[in-house]
FITIKE-698004 format. One record per residue: residue in one letter; x, y, z of N, C-alpha, C in turn. Coordinates in nm, 3 decimals. Each point is the difference from the previous one (the first is absolute). Layout:
REM residues N
{residuo->A&nxx->X&nyy->Y&nzz->Z&caxx->X&cayy->Y&cazz->Z&cxx->X&cyy->Y&czz->Z}
...
This chain:
REM residues 116
{residuo->M&nxx->-1.701&nyy->7.820&nzz->-7.667&caxx->-0.033&cayy->-0.139&cazz->0.016&cxx->-0.151&cyy->-0.014&czz->-0.008}
{residuo->K&nxx->-0.051&nyy->-0.088&nzz->-0.082&caxx->-0.142&cayy->-0.007&cazz->-0.027&cxx->-0.076&cyy->-0.095&czz->0.091}
{residuo->V&nxx->0.066&nyy->-0.090&nzz->0.068&caxx->-0.068&cayy->-0.098&cazz->0.084&cxx->-0.005&cyy->0.052&czz->0.143}
{residuo->P&nxx->-0.121&nyy->0.033&nzz->0.050&caxx->-0.011&cayy->0.056&cazz->0.135&cxx->0.057&cyy->-0.091&czz->0.108}
{residuo->Y&nxx->-0.017&nyy->-0.129&nzz->-0.013&caxx->0.050&cayy->-0.095&cazz->0.099&cxx->0.152&cyy->0.013&czz->0.015}
{residuo->V&nxx->0.069&nyy->0.005&nzz->-0.113&caxx->0.146&cayy->0.011&cazz->0.003&cxx->0.042&cyy->0.137&czz->0.048}
{residuo->R&nxx->-0.070&nyy->0.105&nzz->-0.044&caxx->0.032&cayy->0.136&cazz->0.044&cxx->-0.010&cyy->0.011&czz->0.152}
{residuo->R&nxx->-0.109&nyy->-0.055&nzz->0.058&caxx->-0.015&cayy->0.003&cazz->0.146&cxx->0.109&cyy->-0.081&czz->0.068}
{residuo->A&nxx->0.035&nyy->-0.115&nzz->-0.056&caxx->0.104&cayy->-0.083&cazz->0.060&cxx->0.134&cyy->0.073&czz->0.004}
{residuo->V&nxx->0.031&nyy->0.073&nzz->-0.106&caxx->0.126&cayy->0.075&cazz->-0.004&cxx->-0.005&cyy->0.119&czz->0.094}
{residuo->N&nxx->-0.108&nyy->0.077&nzz->-0.005&caxx->-0.010&cayy->0.120&cazz->0.083&cxx->-0.006&cyy->-0.032&czz->0.149}
{residuo->E&nxx->-0.062&nyy->-0.112&nzz->0.034&caxx->-0.012&cayy->-0.038&cazz->0.141&cxx->0.118&cyy->-0.084&czz->0.047}
{residuo->R&nxx->0.099&nyy->-0.021&nzz->-0.089&caxx->0.118&cayy->-0.079&cazz->0.032&cxx->-0.039&cyy->-0.136&czz->0.057}
{residuo->A&nxx->-0.082&nyy->-0.074&nzz->-0.073&caxx->-0.048&cayy->-0.131&cazz->0.043&cxx->0.118&cyy->-0.087&czz->0.041}
{residuo->D&nxx->-0.012&nyy->-0.064&nzz->0.114&caxx->0.108&cayy->-0.085&cazz->0.048&cxx->-0.058&cyy->-0.132&czz->0.053}
{residuo->L&nxx->0.086&nyy->-0.077&nzz->0.061&caxx->-0.041&cayy->-0.131&cazz->0.051&cxx->-0.017&cyy->0.002&czz->0.151}
{residuo->S&nxx->-0.042&nyy->0.113&nzz->0.056&caxx->-0.014&cayy->0.012&cazz->0.145&cxx->-0.107&cyy->-0.093&czz->0.056}
{residuo->A&nxx->-0.096&nyy->-0.042&nzz->-0.081&caxx->-0.103&cayy->-0.093&cazz->0.047&cxx->0.060&cyy->-0.133&czz->0.044}
{residuo->F&nxx->0.117&nyy->-0.034&nzz->-0.054&caxx->0.064&cayy->-0.127&cazz->0.034&cxx->0.078&cyy->0.006&czz->0.131}
{residuo->R&nxx->0.014&nyy->0.119&nzz->0.057&caxx->0.073&cayy->0.013&cazz->0.126&cxx->-0.083&cyy->-0.044&czz->0.120}
{residuo->E&nxx->-0.132&nyy->0.007&nzz->-0.014&caxx->-0.089&cayy->-0.040&cazz->0.109&cxx->-0.009&cyy->-0.152&czz->0.007}
{residuo->K&nxx->-0.019&nyy->-0.051&nzz->0.121&caxx->-0.010&cayy->-0.145&cazz->0.017&cxx->-0.136&cyy->-0.046&czz->-0.053}
{residuo->P&nxx->0.002&nyy->-0.095&nzz->-0.095&caxx->-0.126&cayy->-0.048&cazz->-0.057&cxx->-0.077&cyy->-0.087&czz->0.099}
{residuo->G&nxx->-0.131&nyy->-0.004&nzz->-0.019&caxx->-0.085&cayy->-0.080&cazz->0.087&cxx->-0.005&cyy->-0.146&czz->-0.045}
{residuo->V&nxx->-0.075&nyy->-0.079&nzz->0.075&caxx->-0.014&cayy->-0.142&cazz->-0.028&cxx->-0.061&cyy->-0.022&czz->-0.139}
{residuo->R&nxx->-0.096&nyy->0.083&nzz->-0.035&caxx->-0.067&cayy->-0.015&cazz->-0.129&cxx->0.099&cyy->0.009&czz->-0.117}
{residuo->V&nxx->0.096&nyy->0.089&nzz->0.012&caxx->0.101&cayy->0.015&cazz->-0.106&cxx->0.083&cyy->-0.127&czz->-0.011}
{residuo->Y&nxx->0.040&nyy->-0.055&nzz->0.114&caxx->0.079&cayy->-0.124&cazz->-0.002&cxx->-0.080&cyy->-0.116&czz->-0.058}
{residuo->V&nxx->-0.127&nyy->-0.008&nzz->0.035&caxx->-0.086&cayy->-0.106&cazz->-0.056&cxx->-0.009&cyy->0.018&czz->-0.151}
{residuo->G&nxx->-0.016&nyy->0.123&nzz->-0.045&caxx->-0.006&cayy->0.028&cazz->-0.143&cxx->0.127&cyy->-0.041&czz->-0.073}
{residuo->L&nxx->0.115&nyy->0.026&nzz->0.061&caxx->0.127&cayy->-0.039&cazz->-0.062&cxx->0.014&cyy->-0.152&czz->-0.007}
{residuo->V&nxx->-0.047&nyy->-0.070&nzz->0.102&caxx->0.003&cayy->-0.146&cazz->-0.002&cxx->-0.092&cyy->-0.053&czz->-0.110}
{residuo->V&nxx->-0.117&nyy->0.061&nzz->-0.013&caxx->-0.094&cayy->-0.043&cazz->-0.105&cxx->0.060&cyy->0.025&czz->-0.138}
{residuo->I&nxx->0.069&nyy->0.111&nzz->-0.018&caxx->0.067&cayy->0.028&cazz->-0.128&cxx->0.106&cyy->-0.107&czz->-0.027}
{residuo->A&nxx->0.078&nyy->-0.036&nzz->0.102&caxx->0.102&cayy->-0.104&cazz->-0.018&cxx->-0.064&cyy->-0.133&czz->-0.038}
{residuo->I&nxx->-0.113&nyy->-0.032&nzz->0.061&caxx->-0.072&cayy->-0.124&cazz->-0.033&cxx->-0.046&cyy->0.004&czz->-0.145}
{residuo->S&nxx->-0.042&nyy->0.117&nzz->-0.047&caxx->-0.045&cayy->0.010&cazz->-0.140&cxx->0.113&cyy->-0.034&czz->-0.097}
{residuo->Y&nxx->0.123&nyy->0.037&nzz->0.036&caxx->0.114&cayy->-0.033&cazz->-0.085&cxx->0.028&cyy->-0.151&czz->0.002}
{residuo->I&nxx->-0.021&nyy->-0.060&nzz->0.115&caxx->0.022&cayy->-0.144&cazz->0.012&cxx->-0.102&cyy->-0.077&czz->-0.083}
{residuo->I&nxx->-0.124&nyy->0.046&nzz->-0.001&caxx->-0.103&cayy->-0.073&cazz->-0.076&cxx->-0.012&cyy->0.047&czz->-0.144}
{residuo->G&nxx->0.084&nyy->0.092&nzz->-0.040&caxx->-0.004&cayy->0.049&cazz->-0.138&cxx->0.070&cyy->-0.095&czz->-0.095}
{residuo->W&nxx->0.114&nyy->0.040&nzz->-0.050&caxx->0.072&cayy->-0.080&cazz->-0.100&cxx->0.045&cyy->-0.136&czz->0.051}
{residuo->P&nxx->0.045&nyy->-0.014&nzz->0.125&caxx->0.037&cayy->-0.135&cazz->0.044&cxx->-0.116&cyy->-0.100&czz->-0.009}
{residuo->A&nxx->-0.120&nyy->0.044&nzz->0.033&caxx->-0.115&cayy->-0.089&cazz->-0.009&cxx->-0.032&cyy->-0.033&czz->-0.146}
{residuo->V&nxx->0.013&nyy->0.098&nzz->-0.088&caxx->-0.022&cayy->-0.025&cazz->-0.143&cxx->0.104&cyy->-0.100&czz->-0.051}
{residuo->A&nxx->0.124&nyy->0.015&nzz->0.043&caxx->0.104&cayy->-0.095&cazz->-0.039&cxx->-0.031&cyy->-0.139&czz->0.053}
{residuo->L&nxx->-0.049&nyy->-0.009&nzz->0.123&caxx->-0.039&cayy->-0.129&cazz->0.056&cxx->-0.110&cyy->-0.064&czz->-0.083}
{residuo->F&nxx->-0.099&nyy->0.080&nzz->-0.040&caxx->-0.107&cayy->-0.054&cazz->-0.087&cxx->0.057&cyy->-0.048&czz->-0.133}
{residuo->G&nxx->0.101&nyy->0.070&nzz->-0.050&caxx->0.064&cayy->-0.044&cazz->-0.124&cxx->0.068&cyy->-0.134&czz->0.017}
{residuo->V&nxx->0.070&nyy->-0.017&nzz->0.111&caxx->0.066&cayy->-0.127&cazz->0.028&cxx->-0.104&cyy->-0.111&czz->0.017}
{residuo->L&nxx->-0.105&nyy->0.028&nzz->0.075&caxx->-0.106&cayy->-0.101&cazz->0.017&cxx->-0.067&cyy->-0.034&czz->-0.132}
{residuo->S&nxx->-0.017&nyy->0.100&nzz->-0.084&caxx->-0.061&cayy->-0.021&cazz->-0.132&cxx->0.084&cyy->-0.095&czz->-0.084}
{residuo->V&nxx->0.131&nyy->0.017&nzz->0.004&caxx->0.090&cayy->-0.088&cazz->-0.075&cxx->0.004&cyy->-0.138&czz->0.064}
{residuo->Y&nxx->0.010&nyy->-0.005&nzz->0.132&caxx->0.010&cayy->-0.127&cazz->0.072&cxx->-0.122&cyy->-0.089&czz->-0.025}
{residuo->F&nxx->-0.119&nyy->0.061&nzz->0.007&caxx->-0.124&cayy->-0.076&cazz->-0.020&cxx->-0.045&cyy->-0.003&czz->-0.146}
{residuo->S&nxx->0.076&nyy->0.062&nzz->-0.089&caxx->-0.037&cayy->0.009&cazz->-0.142&cxx->-0.140&cyy->0.055&czz->-0.018}
{residuo->E&nxx->-0.030&nyy->0.102&nzz->0.078&caxx->-0.133&cayy->0.061&cazz->-0.003&cxx->0.016&cyy->0.152&czz->-0.014}
{residuo->P&nxx->-0.003&nyy->0.050&nzz->-0.125&caxx->0.024&cayy->0.144&cazz->-0.021&cxx->-0.106&cyy->0.089&czz->0.063}
{residuo->R&nxx->-0.117&nyy->-0.055&nzz->0.028&caxx->-0.106&cayy->0.083&cazz->0.059&cxx->0.036&cyy->0.049&czz->0.141}
{residuo->I&nxx->0.088&nyy->-0.073&nzz->0.067&caxx->0.043&cayy->0.045&cazz->0.133&cxx->0.062&cyy->0.138&czz->-0.011}
{residuo->L&nxx->0.087&nyy->0.019&nzz->-0.098&caxx->0.065&cayy->0.129&cazz->-0.019&cxx->-0.094&cyy->0.100&czz->-0.067}
{residuo->L&nxx->-0.079&nyy->-0.045&nzz->-0.097&caxx->-0.088&cayy->0.091&cazz->-0.073&cxx->-0.107&cyy->0.062&czz->0.089}
{residuo->V&nxx->-0.048&nyy->-0.076&nzz->0.096&caxx->-0.103&cayy->0.053&cazz->0.090&cxx->0.062&cyy->0.051&czz->0.130}
{residuo->G&nxx->0.088&nyy->-0.080&nzz->0.057&caxx->0.058&cayy->0.036&cazz->0.130&cxx->0.095&cyy->0.117&czz->-0.004}
{residuo->G&nxx->0.078&nyy->0.012&nzz->-0.109&caxx->0.097&cayy->0.109&cazz->-0.011&cxx->-0.064&cyy->0.138&czz->0.009}
{residuo->P&nxx->-0.094&nyy->0.032&nzz->-0.090&caxx->-0.065&cayy->0.131&cazz->0.010&cxx->-0.080&cyy->0.018&czz->0.129}
{residuo->A&nxx->-0.059&nyy->-0.107&nzz->0.050&caxx->-0.079&cayy->0.011&cazz->0.123&cxx->0.089&cyy->0.036&czz->0.119}
{residuo->I&nxx->0.112&nyy->-0.069&nzz->0.015&caxx->0.087&cayy->0.029&cazz->0.114&cxx->0.071&cyy->0.134&czz->-0.018}
{residuo->Y&nxx->0.032&nyy->0.036&nzz->-0.122&caxx->0.065&cayy->0.129&cazz->-0.024&cxx->-0.097&cyy->0.114&czz->0.030}
{residuo->G&nxx->-0.125&nyy->-0.016&nzz->-0.042&caxx->-0.103&cayy->0.100&cazz->0.031&cxx->-0.023&cyy->0.011&czz->0.150}
{residuo->T&nxx->0.001&nyy->-0.114&nzz->0.067&caxx->-0.016&cayy->-0.001&cazz->0.145&cxx->0.115&cyy->0.074&czz->0.067}
{residuo->S&nxx->0.121&nyy->-0.019&nzz->-0.051&caxx->0.114&cayy->0.069&cazz->0.060&cxx->-0.012&cyy->0.151&czz->-0.015}
{residuo->H&nxx->-0.060&nyy->0.046&nzz->-0.110&caxx->-0.022&cayy->0.145&cazz->-0.018&cxx->-0.100&cyy->0.052&czz->0.102}
{residuo->V&nxx->-0.107&nyy->-0.074&nzz->0.022&caxx->-0.099&cayy->0.042&cazz->0.100&cxx->0.064&cyy->0.006&czz->0.138}
{residuo->V&nxx->0.078&nyy->-0.101&nzz->0.035&caxx->0.068&cayy->-0.002&cazz->0.129&cxx->0.096&cyy->0.118&czz->0.010}
{residuo->F&nxx->0.072&nyy->0.031&nzz->-0.108&caxx->0.092&cayy->0.113&cazz->-0.001&cxx->-0.075&cyy->0.131&czz->0.030}
{residuo->W&nxx->-0.113&nyy->0.023&nzz->-0.066&caxx->-0.073&cayy->0.124&cazz->0.021&cxx->-0.061&cyy->0.009&czz->0.139}
{residuo->V&nxx->-0.039&nyy->-0.115&nzz->0.057&caxx->-0.046&cayy->0.001&cazz->0.139&cxx->0.116&cyy->0.042&czz->0.091}
{residuo->G&nxx->0.119&nyy->-0.051&nzz->-0.028&caxx->0.118&cayy->0.039&cazz->0.077&cxx->0.031&cyy->0.147&czz->-0.012}
{residuo->I&nxx->-0.012&nyy->0.054&nzz->-0.122&caxx->0.021&cayy->0.143&cazz->-0.021&cxx->-0.102&cyy->0.081&czz->0.081}
{residuo->Y&nxx->-0.124&nyy->-0.044&nzz->-0.002&caxx->-0.105&cayy->0.069&cazz->0.075&cxx->0.033&cyy->-0.002&czz->0.150}
{residuo->L&nxx->0.041&nyy->-0.116&nzz->0.050&caxx->0.031&cayy->-0.011&cazz->0.142&cxx->0.124&cyy->0.080&czz->0.037}
{residuo->A&nxx->0.101&nyy->-0.001&nzz->-0.085&caxx->0.125&cayy->0.072&cazz->0.029&cxx->-0.024&cyy->0.150&czz->0.003}
{residuo->G&nxx->-0.097&nyy->0.047&nzz->-0.075&caxx->-0.035&cayy->0.140&cazz->0.007&cxx->0.041&cyy->0.081&czz->-0.120}
{residuo->A&nxx->-0.093&nyy->0.078&nzz->-0.047&caxx->0.024&cayy->0.086&cazz->-0.115&cxx->0.090&cyy->0.117&czz->0.038}
{residuo->R&nxx->0.008&nyy->0.031&nzz->0.128&caxx->0.080&cayy->0.114&cazz->0.044&cxx->0.146&cyy->-0.016&czz->-0.040}
{residuo->Y&nxx->0.054&nyy->-0.118&nzz->0.019&caxx->0.140&cayy->-0.025&cazz->-0.032&cxx->0.022&cyy->-0.002&czz->-0.151}
{residuo->T&nxx->-0.096&nyy->-0.056&nzz->-0.071&caxx->0.010&cayy->-0.003&cazz->-0.146&cxx->-0.004&cyy->0.142&czz->-0.056}
{residuo->A&nxx->-0.092&nyy->0.080&nzz->0.049&caxx->-0.012&cayy->0.138&cazz->-0.047&cxx->0.127&cyy->0.079&czz->0.030}
{residuo->A&nxx->0.054&nyy->-0.017&nzz->0.120&caxx->0.123&cayy->0.071&cazz->0.037&cxx->0.115&cyy->-0.040&czz->-0.092}
{residuo->F&nxx->0.010&nyy->-0.129&nzz->-0.030&caxx->0.107&cayy->-0.047&cazz->-0.087&cxx->-0.014&cyy->0.054&czz->-0.141}
{residuo->F&nxx->-0.122&nyy->0.000&nzz->-0.056&caxx->-0.019&cayy->0.049&cazz->-0.137&cxx->0.019&cyy->0.151&czz->-0.010}
{residuo->R&nxx->-0.041&nyy->0.075&nzz->0.102&caxx->0.025&cayy->0.145&cazz->-0.002&cxx->0.150&cyy->0.029&czz->0.001}
{residuo->W&nxx->0.072&nyy->-0.070&nzz->0.088&caxx->0.144&cayy->0.017&cazz->0.007&cxx->0.065&cyy->-0.041&czz->-0.132}
{residuo->G&nxx->-0.045&nyy->-0.111&nzz->-0.058&caxx->0.055&cayy->-0.047&cazz->-0.127&cxx->-0.024&cyy->0.099&czz->-0.113}
{residuo->A&nxx->-0.119&nyy->0.059&nzz->-0.004&caxx->-0.031&cayy->0.099&cazz->-0.104&cxx->0.090&cyy->0.123&czz->0.015}
{residuo->R&nxx->0.017&nyy->0.045&nzz->0.124&caxx->0.087&cayy->0.116&cazz->0.024&cxx->0.143&cyy->-0.029&czz->-0.041}
{residuo->R&nxx->0.052&nyy->-0.116&nzz->0.039&caxx->0.138&cayy->-0.035&cazz->-0.033&cxx->0.020&cyy->-0.014&czz->-0.151}
{residuo->L&nxx->-0.097&nyy->-0.058&nzz->-0.068&caxx->0.010&cayy->-0.017&cazz->-0.145&cxx->0.007&cyy->0.135&czz->-0.070}
{residuo->V&nxx->-0.088&nyy->0.091&nzz->0.040&caxx->-0.001&cayy->0.133&cazz->-0.062&cxx->0.129&cyy->0.074&czz->0.029}
{residuo->E&nxx->0.050&nyy->-0.012&nzz->0.123&caxx->0.125&cayy->0.067&cazz->0.033&cxx->0.117&cyy->-0.059&czz->-0.079}
{residuo->R&nxx->0.001&nyy->-0.128&nzz->-0.018&caxx->0.108&cayy->-0.064&cazz->-0.076&cxx->-0.004&cyy->0.039&czz->-0.147}
{residuo->L&nxx->-0.121&nyy->0.020&nzz->-0.051&caxx->-0.014&cayy->0.039&cazz->-0.140&cxx->0.021&cyy->0.150&czz->-0.020}
{residuo->G&nxx->0.020&nyy->0.071&nzz->0.110&caxx->0.033&cayy->0.142&cazz->-0.009&cxx->-0.119&cyy->0.093&czz->-0.001}
{residuo->G&nxx->-0.117&nyy->-0.049&nzz->0.034&caxx->-0.117&cayy->0.086&cazz->-0.006&cxx->-0.048&cyy->0.051&czz->0.133}
{residuo->G&nxx->0.073&nyy->-0.024&nzz->0.107&caxx->-0.047&cayy->0.043&cazz->0.131&cxx->0.111&cyy->0.056&czz->0.084}
{residuo->R&nxx->-0.024&nyy->0.003&nzz->0.129&caxx->0.099&cayy->0.052&cazz->0.094&cxx->0.114&cyy->-0.098&czz->0.016}
{residuo->S&nxx->0.116&nyy->0.051&nzz->0.027&caxx->0.113&cayy->-0.087&cazz->0.028&cxx->0.003&cyy->-0.025&czz->0.150}
{residuo->D&nxx->0.087&nyy->-0.089&nzz->0.043&caxx->0.013&cayy->-0.028&cazz->0.142&cxx->0.050&cyy->0.119&czz->0.079}
{residuo->E&nxx->0.063&nyy->0.095&nzz->-0.069&caxx->0.050&cayy->0.120&cazz->0.066&cxx->-0.110&cyy->0.104&czz->0.017}
{residuo->G&nxx->-0.118&nyy->-0.024&nzz->-0.054&caxx->-0.111&cayy->0.094&cazz->0.020&cxx->-0.011&cyy->0.101&czz->-0.112}
{residuo->G&nxx->-0.014&nyy->-0.043&nzz->-0.119&caxx->-0.013&cayy->0.088&cazz->-0.115&cxx->-0.137&cyy->0.067&czz->-0.006}
{residuo->P&nxx->-0.034&nyy->0.058&nzz->-0.114&caxx->-0.128&cayy->0.073&cazz->-0.010&cxx->-0.120&cyy->-0.093&czz->0.009}
{residuo->R&nxx->-0.110&nyy->0.055&nzz->0.049&caxx->-0.125&cayy->-0.077&cazz->0.008&cxx->-0.058&cyy->-0.013&czz->-0.141}
{residuo->V&nxx->-0.072&nyy->-0.107&nzz->-0.020&caxx->-0.062&cayy->-0.025&cazz->-0.131&cxx->-0.131&cyy->0.075&czz->-0.008}
{residuo->P&nxx->-0.022&nyy->0.083&nzz->-0.105&caxx->-0.124&cayy->0.078&cazz->-0.009&cxx->-0.120&cyy->-0.087&czz->-0.030}
């Protein structure tokens, strides 16, 4: 296996044990901020589209749509930052290990050979 990240994930049997611990307040705030980003994403763009048609003013959508969508991305990344990279990293390591195992390039759940 040529990718060191994936090799380490397989050899160390990366799992989701980080999710067993009780998250702190910061993680919950981050998850709420992420949920807010979804609310202000496409629904807000759709609202601008409706307002644009209602007022017969296409500039509402042309300017407001990208602006609110960009804002929702910034809010999303703030939420990711607050929720913590630890959980994201644990999930991606586990996902990489599972993908390689499913494709037949790593250890099986029964404990096959280690990846060189």
